[in-house]
N, C-alpha and C positions, 0 to 999 in steps of 0.2 A: 504493500500500500504506500510505501514511501515514494514510489515512482508514479503515483497517481497524478494525472494531469487533467485539468479542466480547461477546455478550449472555449473562448468567448467569440461571439459573432461567427460561429462555425456552422457547417452544414453536413448532412449525411446524404449521399446520393445512392438511391436504391434502384435496381432494375425492375422489370415488370413482374418478376417472380418474388419480389420482396427481399432479394439478396443484396446486402450492402456491397457496393462496388468501390466506394471511395469516401473518405472523410477528410475535410479540409476547410479552409476559409470560404465563407459564403460567396464572396465576390468571384473567386476562382471557379467554384463549382457551378455558379449560376451563369457565367459568361458562355454564351452560345449554346445553352442547354434549354430545351423546350419542356423539361420535366415539370410536373405539377408541384407546386410549392405548398407545403404544409407547415405553418408556423407552430413552434412548440414553446410553451411557457415553462420556465424552470430549467432543469438539467436533464439532458437526454443521456441515458446510460443503459447498458445491456440489462435485459429483464432477468429476474430471478426465476429459477425452475424449482417448483416444489414437487418432488417425485414420490411423495407418500402422503396422501390425505384421505380422510373419510368425510368429505365435505357434504354428502347428502345424508342428512339425519334430521331428527326432530328436536327434541329437548336435550340440552346439555346434561351430562351426568354430574351435576353439582354435588349431590349427596355422596357419590363415590369419591370426589375430590376431598370432601370434608373427612371422610373415613380414612383416606390415605394420609391426610395431615395428622390424624390421631394415631397413626402407626399401624393400621390394619393392612394386611398384605393384599395384593391383587387377587390371589387365589381365594382368600377368605371372603372378600367382597363378592366375587363371582359365585361362590358356593351359597351365599345368602340371597342370591337372586339379582344382584347388581351386575355391573360390568356390561359386557357385550349383550347379554340376553335381555337386559333392561332396555337397551336401545332397539333390539329386535322387536320387542313388544310394542314400543312406541312407533317405530317405522311402519309396522304392519297395520297400525290403526290410522295412519295418516294417508291422505290422498296424494296423488302425484303433484297436483297443483300446490298443495301446502308445502311439500318437500322442495319443489322448484322455487317457490318464493323465498324460503329460508336459505337455500343454497345460493341463489343469486346475490343475496346480501353478503354472504361469506366471500364469494368471488370478487365482489366489488371492493370489499375491505382489503383483500389480498392484492388486487390490482393497485389500489391506492398506496400500498407499501412497496410496490415495485415487482410483484410476481406476475409474470406474463404467460407462464406455462404451468399447468396444474394437472397432475395425475389424480384421478378420483376413483376410489374403490367402491364396489358394492359391499355386501357382507353384513348388512343389517336387515336382510330379508330372510335368508336361510330357508326359503321355500321358493319354488320356481317363479310363481307369479310375482312375488315381492322382490326377488332379485331382478327380474325383468323390469319391474316398476322403477327400481332405483336406477338401472342403466338407461331407461327411457328418459329419466330426469337428466342424466349425464349427457345424453344425446341433445336434449333441449338446451343445455348449458353451452353447447358448441356455438350457439348464436351470440354469446356474450363476447366482449372484446378481449378474451383470454383463450389461449390454445389449451384445449382440454383433451386428456388421454384417459380412456376408460379401462378399468381393471375389474375382472370378475373375481370376487372373494367369497364365493359360496361356502368354502371351507374355512370360515372365520371362527366358527364355534359349532359344537353339536347342538342343534335346537332342542328345546325341552321335549318335544314330541318324539325325539329319537334318542334320548339319553340312555335308554335301556339297551340300545343296540347301535353304537356308533358306526360299526362297519356297514350296516344297512344304509345309513345316511351317506357314507362315502360312496357306496354303489349308486345312490340316487344322484349325487353330484356328477359322477362319471358318466352314467348312462342316460340320464334325463336332462340334467341342467346344462352340462357342457355343450351337447349338440344344439340345444335350444338357444343358448347364449351365442353360439357361433352363428346360427341363422339370423339372430337379431342384428349382428354386425356392429355393435357398439364397442365391446371390450377388445382391446389389443393384447392384453396380458391376463394371465391367470395367477392368482396368489393363494397361498395356503398359510394358516397359522400353525407352524410346526413347533409344538411345545408339549411336554408331558402334561397330561390332563386335558389337552385339547385334541390335536391330531399327532399321532406317532410319526416317526420317520417313514415307516412302511406305508402308512395311510397317505401321507403327504406325497411320497414318491408315486403312488398309484394315481392320485389325482393329477399330478404334474405331468407324468408321462402320457396320460390320456389327453391332457390339454396340449402338450407339445405335438402329439400326433394330429391334432386338429388345426395346428398352425398358430396357436397362441404363443406369445412370449411368456417367459416364466419369471415370477418373483416369489419371495418367501418372507413371511414374518418368522424370524429365526433366532433361537437362543436368547430370547428376551429375559426369561426368568431362570432358566437352567441351561447348562451346556449339554444339549441333547442331540447334537449332530446335524442341526439345521443348516449351518454354514457349510459343512462338508457336503450335504445333499445339494445345496445351491451350486457349489462348484462342480460336482459330478454331473449335474444335469445341464450345465451351461446356462444357468439362469442369468437374467439381466442384472438382478440385484438380490442381495440378502439384507433385510432391514431389521432394525432394533439392535441385536447383537450385544446387548449389555452384559450377557453372561457367556459370551463366546469362549471356547477353549483355545489352548495354544494350537491344537491340531486344526481347529476351525480357522484360525487366523492364517496358518500356513496354507490350508487348502484354498482360501479365498485369494491369498497373495499369488498363488500359482494359476489362477483362473481369470477370465475376463470379467467376472461378476463384480459389480460395484457394491462396496459395503456402505450402507446408508445408516448413519447414527441419528438417533432422535432424542437429543438432550432435553427437549421440552417435556418428554414423558417422564424423565427421571434424571435430573442433572448429575446426581452422584454416580449413577450407572454410566453416564457419558464419560465422566472422569475416569472411571475404572476401565472403560473400553479404550480410551486414549493411552492409559498406562500399559495395557496389553499390547498396543501397537508399538510403544516404545520398547517393551521387552523383546518383541519379535525383531525390531530393527537392530537392537544390540546383538541378538543372536546372529542375524544376517551379517553384520559387520565383523563379528568374531570369526565366522566361517569363511568370509570372503574379504579379508582386509585390503586387498588390492583394489577392490571396487566398493569401498565403504560409502554408505549413504549418509548425508548430513541433513537431517530434517528436524525442524522445530514445529511444535504443535501448540495451538491455543484454542480454547473454547469458552463460550459464554452463553448464557440464556437470557433472553429478553423477557422480563416479567410483564404482566399486564400493565399497560400504562407507560411502559418505557419505550424509548425510541430505538428502532432497529440499529440505527447508526451508532448509538451508544454501546450496544452489545457487540457490534463489529469492532469498535475501538477497544473494548475490554479483551476480546479474543486476540486482537492484534498485539495489545500490550503484553498479554500472557505469553504469546509466542516469542516476543522479543526478550522477555525476562528469562525464558528457558534458553534461548540462544546465548544470552550473555552469561548465564550461570554455567553453561557447558564450556564456553571459551575461557571464562574466569577473568576477563579483562574489563567487563562493564562497558565496552564500547558500543554494543548494540542496544540502542534505545529506540522506542517508537518515535516517528516524526511528530513534531508539535501539531496539536489540533487534530 
């Protein structure tokens, strides 16, 4: 960020496909160019990509947040009827129009903060009609001034009506839901919550292999609560990403490092887990450098969480400052400091 430069009286020239072809002074780009001019107020910068959202839902789970603040675990809240299944009950009771109205508000808020591409998962229906309903809302959101990518997450949790036989629900996802979702044509990816007490590695593999055969890209909620092998499964199947990873094992880190899968950390769900995940990255980096000293990597990491009411820019500065502190501590000379402002 120390090399960040803000150009004034500048222009961006884009071709007919929306691809940026040139950036420079307005006078230079305008001269002899018949392009349509769109005036921009404020600062023009690359849009953020949010690659993991559950933007189509009804009521927020405020009671869950209060219970987590009191020290209750995710598993205990879910066992008491909260968590994902409470959102499922809520979404099933709402109309498509109601879900669309609330989701539009969320996308508008995200766009105002600079996010221009949003992945949106289903997973609060857990029955074919309701999963299709959620993805129909995602289709409608494509009309908003944000690029929207749909993901089918029918294996987000075992619904209450299938709790006695989770394998039967997995069969339903594979043989009924996936083909119908493919025909609907909204979802580009299939995701699974691979976690003990939710879907096992074997169940997750079955769903994802069936999805891959139908042409879906693959994503996983993996190793959020326990190191259960989700990251390794993502690497083995060639998934686009493995998400959460707060409890990833050393073997999982090594598997992802050797694969093209992107590790998506979600510090907003648990800042302490995010810190632990970064610590595991540092451990793996040290092991890599000990094994291959001739090609040692020098990486500094920083993270920060923007709390409600805080500016995103402040969180970015906090993460940047943490990165510089780590860099300075490693070198031991104190010369690396974040730029002023």
